[in-house]
C-alpha positions, 0 to 999 in steps of 0.5 A: 456483438460490436459493443462487447469487444472493448469488455474484459472479463476476468473468469476465476475457477479451479475447474478448467473446463468451467473457465475455458468453457465459459472463456470459449463462449465469452471470446466467441461474443468478441469479449476479451477474457483472462482466466485464473486457476485460483484466487490467488492469481485473480486478484494478482491479476486485478492488481494489474489490469482493469476489468469490465467483469469477474465471474468466480466459483465459489468453492476454491481451495486456498481462498474461497470465493467470497473472500475474492468478492471482498478483495474485489470490492477494494481493488476494484469496487465498482467491478461487478462480480457474479459467483458461480457454484456447484453447492448452492444454497439459500444462506451462501446466496445470501451471503454473496449478495450482502457481500456485493455480487452482482449475481449468482449461478448454480452448476450446471449451467448452459452457455447462454446462461451465462452469457446473459448474466455477462452481458447484463454485468458488462452494460451495467459497468459501461452505464456505471463508468458513463455516469462518473462524474470527472474529478480530481486524482488527487486525495488530501493527504490529511485524510490518512493521518500522519502521512506527509505527501502529495506525489502521485505514489502516495495518492495510490496508497491514500486511494488505497487506505480509503478503500480498504479501511471499512471492510474486515479484510486482512492487509498485507503492507509491504515496503522499505525499512522506515517507509511508514507501515505502521503509519499505514496500519493506524490509517486503516484502523483509525478509518474503519468501523473499528477505530475506537476499539484497540490497535495494538501493534507487534514487533515480530522481530523483538522477542524470541520465538517463546515469548512471542507466542506468549505474547500473542496467544497468551498463557496459563499460570505454570505453563512453563517456568515463569509463568507465575500467572494466567496472561492473556494474548494480545489476540484476546487485548485487540479482541474487537479491534485491530491487530498489527504484526510487524516484520511478520516474515520473522515469525519462526514456521511454528509459529506461523502454523499457529497463527494460521490456525487462529485465522482459520478458526478465528480463536485462540488457545493460550499456551498450556490452555485447553479453552479456545476463546472466539475472538473478533479482531481485523488483521494487518500484517507488514514486512519489509522483505519479498514473501513470495520468495520466501514461500518458494525457498520454504521458509514461509507458509504459502496457506498463510501467505493465502491468507495474508495477502488479501489486500496488497498495500505497497509503500513506495520508498522516499526516492520515488516520491517526487515532490514529497521531500521538500513538504517532509523537510518543512514538516519536520523542520517545523516540528523539531524548531517548536520542541526544541524552541529553536527559530529555524526557518529554512536551509541553505542551497547547499544544503538543499542540494544535498539533501535532494541529490540524496538517496535516502536508504533509510527513507522517510525515518532516515529524512526525519533523523536528519532533520531532527539533528540538523535542528539541534545543531543549527547555528542561526535560522537556515540549516546549513549542509554540514548540520546534516551530517548525511552519510557518504555513499559509493553509490554513483547515480550515474550507474543508473544510465546504462552504457550506450551502444551506438551514437544515438544512445549516447547522445540520448545518455549524455542528456540523462546524464546533464539532467540528473547532474543539473537537477539538483542545482535546479531544485535548490534554485527554485527552493531558495528563491521560494524560501525568501519570498514566503513561498510566493511564486510571483514574487520569486520570479520577479526576483530572480528575473523569470517571468512567472510561466517560466518559473511556474514551468520549472516547478512543474518540471521539478515536480516542486509544489508550493502547497502547505509552504505558506506557513513557513 
């Protein structure tokens, strides 16, 4: 049918004959079909492409269909999911429907049966898309607690947090050091039904292996030298709430195996103990390393990685968050000025240029430290360039521009080079004008001799927002 030609569907099944059979049937009807042999690959496709319908098997190695269904409800919550299985029971059907499945089909089935269900799901998806009213893409930063930023990159993070928070799905937060991984974990907890229960954070890099296992799982009296009393582990302390394992890539292979067993069985046995205790926790893990690369290198268990990477949340580095540096500067400047009791209200143009052209290898945490130091060192109401004490770098921003191969590329690269050189100066110019005029765009434009539309166009080009600045 012609109306279905634009529909894109995903088939997830570990049996090649099933997924290829459905693919052949639906391709004949004009569908755009992608297939995946397991839940991990299926979810990776859902993170990069939009689908009208997903069909997933219930029983699969690594990640079963209900786990895939729960993850889809977060990644693409409006996509209809059809569950297929050769092990149909009333309980499995009820569980699938309770978790938001569109329909349920038992193997073996005829091509026309799966076709009918997919067509029905696709029609519902098309109807839901036509009924969705237009709305702002922007999430309010305050919805995600202590985060500060309105860049498109951070809006995606806020949206993912708001989507994943109400579920019990395990979350893996990735990002460079200083990007705010614990803030994201706390935001997920604070917007979940567990918000009134404990949030327990553990730095997996701060303790040696034996002490870390004791902290996580607990121990009984006399189980090792120094165990003078029975102590519950943090899994038990976090019962009913959320457990955040930061820098999980630092776990030894032995501890990884024990953690996997706890996650699979949902019970924990203390070191030296024989009795397992049931636990009810929401696990949130974080890492600044590539776990997939570690799996390939044999330093991280693939089965544990599958258990952790159900819902990924990737935090962007500060250098990729256009417009957020200014918001963060103002936020930290106000915070630390109040803490130390100083009247610090802005930056000199030279200081602004320095910050706008800085790469922030330590991300938001580094910017926070820079502003705290600058506020303490500032001699008057303005932070000067020397107050920042930025660390020097041998990196040349022009290194990002490739060597041209012909005259056309030379012209384009010269244009890019000019933009890179001029942009920090332009930003310093508009920020200084806005700060002098209490962030009033009209007054700033008049003072600088620019027409207001031209001044606004420059703000838009540079990614400068005047929101949340008027208090400064």
